[in-house]
DSSP file (Angstrom, degrees, kcal/mol; ACC not computed):
  #  RESIDUE AA STRUCTURE BP1 BP2  ACC     N-H-->O    O-->H-N    N-H-->O    O-->H-N    TCO  KAPPA ALPHA  PHI   PSI    X-CA   Y-CA   Z-CA
    1    1 A M              0   0    0      0, 0.0     2,-0.5     0, 0.0     0, 0.0   0.000 360.0 360.0 360.0 137.2    0.0    0.0    0.0
    2    2 A I        -     0   0    0      2,-0.0     2,-0.5     0, 0.0     0, 0.0  -0.888 360.0-165.6-102.7 130.0    1.2    3.5   -0.9
    3    3 A K        -     0   0    0     -2,-0.5     2,-0.4     2,-0.0    35,-0.0  -0.971   5.2-175.1-118.5 130.9    0.4    6.3    1.5
    4    4 A I        -     0   0    0     -2,-0.5     2,-1.6    31,-0.1     3,-0.2  -0.987  24.2-140.8-126.3 128.1    0.8    9.9    0.5
    5    5 A N     >  +     0   0    0     -2,-0.4     4,-2.1     1,-0.2     3,-0.2  -0.665  28.4 175.3 -87.9  85.4    0.3   12.9    2.8
    6    6 A V  H  > S+     0   0    0     -2,-1.6     4,-2.8     1,-0.2     5,-0.2   0.897  73.9  53.4 -61.1 -44.8   -1.4   15.1    0.2
    7    7 A E  H  > S+     0   0    0      1,-0.2     4,-2.1     2,-0.2    -1,-0.2   0.873 109.1  49.7 -62.8 -36.4   -2.2   17.9    2.6
    8    8 A K  H  > S+     0   0    0      2,-0.2     4,-2.7    -3,-0.2    -1,-0.2   0.921 111.8  48.0 -66.7 -44.0    1.5   18.1    3.7
    9    9 A I  H  X S+     0   0    0     -4,-2.1     4,-1.9     2,-0.2    -2,-0.2   0.916 111.4  50.7 -63.2 -42.9    2.6   18.2    0.1
   10   10 A L  H  X>S+     0   0    0     -4,-2.8     5,-2.8     1,-0.2     4,-0.5   0.931 112.3  47.0 -59.6 -45.3    0.1   20.9   -0.8
   11   11 A K  H ><5S+     0   0    0     -4,-2.1     3,-1.0     1,-0.2    -2,-0.2   0.920 110.7  51.7 -63.5 -44.7    1.2   23.0    2.2
   12   12 A E  H 3<5S+     0   0    0     -4,-2.7    -1,-0.2     1,-0.3    -2,-0.2   0.843 115.9  41.3 -61.6 -33.7    4.9   22.6    1.4
   13   13 A Q  H 3<5S-     0   0    0     -4,-1.9    -1,-0.3    -5,-0.2    -2,-0.2   0.396 111.0-118.5 -97.6   3.3    4.3   23.7   -2.2
   14   14 A G  T <<5 +     0   0    0     -3,-1.0     2,-0.2    -4,-0.5    -3,-0.2   0.847  69.1 133.1  67.0  34.3    1.9   26.5   -1.4
   15   15 A K      < -     0   0    0     -5,-2.8     2,-0.2    -6,-0.2    -1,-0.2  -0.715  46.4-133.3-115.0 166.0   -1.0   24.9   -3.3
   16   16 A T     >  -     0   0    0     -2,-0.2     4,-2.0    -3,-0.1     5,-0.1  -0.713  25.2-113.0-115.3 165.9   -4.6   24.3   -2.5
   17   17 A K  H  > S+     0   0    0     -2,-0.2     4,-2.6     1,-0.2     5,-0.2   0.865 118.7  57.4 -63.7 -35.2   -7.0   21.3   -2.8
   18   18 A S  H  > S+     0   0    0      2,-0.2     4,-2.1     1,-0.2    -1,-0.2   0.915 105.6  49.6 -61.3 -42.6   -8.9   23.3   -5.4
   19   19 A W  H  > S+     0   0    0      1,-0.2     4,-2.4     2,-0.2    -1,-0.2   0.925 111.3  49.3 -59.9 -45.3   -5.8   23.7   -7.5
   20   20 A L  H  X S+     0   0    0     -4,-2.0     4,-2.7     1,-0.2    -2,-0.2   0.887 107.7  54.1 -64.8 -39.4   -5.1   20.0   -7.2
   21   21 A C  H  X>S+     0   0    0     -4,-2.6     5,-1.8     1,-0.2     4,-1.3   0.922 110.8  46.6 -59.1 -44.3   -8.7   19.2   -8.3
   22   22 A D  H  <5S+     0   0    0     -4,-2.1    -2,-0.2     2,-0.2    -1,-0.2   0.916 113.7  48.3 -64.1 -43.4   -8.3   21.3  -11.4
   23   23 A E  H  <5S+     0   0    0     -4,-2.4    -2,-0.2     1,-0.2    -1,-0.2   0.883 120.0  37.1 -64.3 -39.3   -4.9   19.7  -12.2
   24   24 A M  H  <5S-     0   0    0     -4,-2.7    -1,-0.2    -5,-0.2    -2,-0.2   0.552 102.4-128.2 -91.6  -9.2   -6.2   16.1  -11.7
   25   25 A D  T  <5 +     0   0    0     -4,-1.3     2,-0.3     1,-0.2    -3,-0.2   0.961  64.9 132.5  55.4  54.1   -9.7   16.8  -13.2
   26   26 A I      < -     0   0    0     -5,-1.8    -1,-0.2    -6,-0.1    -2,-0.1  -0.957  61.1-104.1-132.6 149.2  -11.3   15.3  -10.1
   27   27 A S     >  -     0   0    0     -2,-0.3     4,-2.4     1,-0.1     5,-0.2  -0.387  25.5-121.8 -73.3 153.4  -14.2   16.5   -8.0
   28   28 A F  H  > S+     0   0    0      1,-0.2     4,-2.5     2,-0.2     5,-0.2   0.888 113.6  54.7 -59.5 -39.8  -13.4   18.1   -4.6
   29   29 A Y  H  > S+     0   0    0      1,-0.2     4,-2.3     2,-0.2    -1,-0.2   0.933 110.3  44.2 -60.6 -48.4  -15.7   15.5   -3.0
   30   30 A N  H  > S+     0   0    0      2,-0.2     4,-2.1     1,-0.2    -1,-0.2   0.860 112.3  52.6 -68.3 -35.4  -13.8   12.6   -4.5
   31   31 A L  H  X S+     0   0    0     -4,-2.4     4,-2.3     2,-0.2    -2,-0.2   0.948 111.5  46.0 -63.7 -47.6  -10.4   14.1   -3.7
   32   32 A N  H  X S+     0   0    0     -4,-2.5     4,-2.8     1,-0.2     5,-0.3   0.894 110.9  53.2 -61.9 -39.7  -11.4   14.6   -0.1
   33   33 A K  H  X S+     0   0    0     -4,-2.3     4,-1.2     1,-0.2     7,-0.2   0.907 111.8  45.3 -62.0 -41.9  -12.8   11.0    0.1
   34   34 A A  H  < S+     0   0    0     -4,-2.1    -1,-0.2     1,-0.2    -2,-0.2   0.860 116.5  45.9 -69.5 -36.4   -9.5    9.6   -1.2
   35   35 A I  H  < S+     0   0    0     -4,-2.3    -2,-0.2     1,-0.2    -1,-0.2   0.924 115.6  42.6 -73.2 -45.3   -7.4   11.8    1.1
   36   36 A K  H  < S+     0   0    0     -4,-2.8     2,-0.6    -5,-0.2    -1,-0.2   0.662 106.5  64.0 -82.3 -16.9   -9.3   11.2    4.3
   37   37 A S    ><  -     0   0    0     -4,-1.2     3,-1.0    -5,-0.3    -1,-0.1  -0.917  55.1-169.2-116.0 113.0   -9.9    7.5    4.1
   38   38 A G  T 3  S+     0   0    0     -2,-0.6    -1,-0.1     1,-0.2    -4,-0.1   0.640  89.5  60.5 -69.6 -12.8   -7.0    5.2    4.1
   39   39 A K  T 3  S+     0   0    0      2,-0.1    -1,-0.2    -3,-0.1     2,-0.2   0.634  85.7  90.2 -90.3 -14.9   -9.3    2.4    3.0
   40   40 A K    <   -     0   0    0     -3,-1.0     2,-0.3    -7,-0.2    -3,-0.0  -0.559  69.5-139.8 -82.4 146.1  -10.4    4.0   -0.2
   41   41 A S        -     0   0    0     -2,-0.2     2,-0.4     0, 0.0    -2,-0.1  -0.674   5.6-147.8-101.9 160.6   -8.4    3.2   -3.3
   42   42 A I        -     0   0    0     -2,-0.3     5,-0.0    -8,-0.0     0, 0.0  -0.984  24.8-112.1-127.1 139.2   -7.5    5.6   -6.1
   43   43 A S     >  -     0   0    0     -2,-0.4     4,-2.2     1,-0.1     3,-0.3  -0.249  23.8-115.3 -70.5 157.8   -7.2    4.6   -9.7
   44   44 A Y  H  > S+     0   0    0      1,-0.2     4,-2.8     2,-0.2     5,-0.2   0.839 115.4  63.6 -60.0 -32.5   -3.9    4.6  -11.5
   45   45 A K  H  > S+     0   0    0      1,-0.2     4,-1.9     2,-0.2    -1,-0.2   0.929 108.3  39.5 -57.3 -46.5   -5.2    7.3  -13.7
   46   46 A Y  H  > S+     0   0    0     -3,-0.3     4,-2.5     2,-0.2    -1,-0.2   0.844 112.6  55.6 -75.3 -33.0   -5.5    9.7  -10.8
   47   47 A L  H  X S+     0   0    0     -4,-2.2     4,-2.3     2,-0.2    -2,-0.2   0.915 109.3  47.9 -62.9 -42.0   -2.3    8.6   -9.2
   48   48 A E  H  X S+     0   0    0     -4,-2.8     4,-2.4     2,-0.2    -2,-0.2   0.917 111.8  49.0 -64.2 -43.9   -0.5    9.4  -12.4
   49   49 A R  H  X S+     0   0    0     -4,-1.9     4,-2.3    -5,-0.2    -2,-0.2   0.886 110.0  52.7 -63.3 -38.3   -2.2   12.8  -12.6
   50   50 A F  H  X S+     0   0    0     -4,-2.5     4,-1.7     2,-0.2    -2,-0.2   0.948 110.3  47.0 -61.2 -48.8   -1.2   13.5   -9.0
   51   51 A C  H  <>S+     0   0    0     -4,-2.3     5,-3.1     1,-0.2     4,-0.4   0.895 113.1  48.5 -61.6 -41.0    2.4   12.7   -9.6
   52   52 A K  H ><5S+     0   0    0     -4,-2.4     3,-0.7     3,-0.2    -1,-0.2   0.878 107.0  56.7 -66.9 -36.8    2.5   14.9  -12.8
   53   53 A S  H 3<5S+     0   0    0     -4,-2.3    -1,-0.2     1,-0.2    -2,-0.2   0.875 117.8  33.1 -61.7 -37.6    0.8   17.7  -10.9
   54   54 A F  T 3<5S-     0   0    0     -4,-1.7    -1,-0.2    -5,-0.1    -2,-0.2   0.309 110.1-120.1-101.4   7.1    3.6   17.7   -8.3
   55   55 A K  T < 5       0   0    0     -3,-0.7    -3,-0.2    -4,-0.4    -4,-0.1   0.918 360.0 360.0  54.2  47.5    6.3   16.7  -10.8
   56   56 A L      <       0   0    0     -5,-3.1    -4,-0.2    -6,-0.1    -1,-0.1   0.400 360.0 360.0 -94.9 360.0    7.0   13.5   -8.7
């Protein structure tokens, strides 16, 4: 299992969840659901978009 502290990364880079939603083309509701629940999975499509958004 991969765990990513999204809120920490956003804070370090001075970005917001709204910015990330726009970058990933994901709804705010689904982003929050994925962030707050360690039991929820996220598709590879969104994982790839997340990495590209933060240039990881």
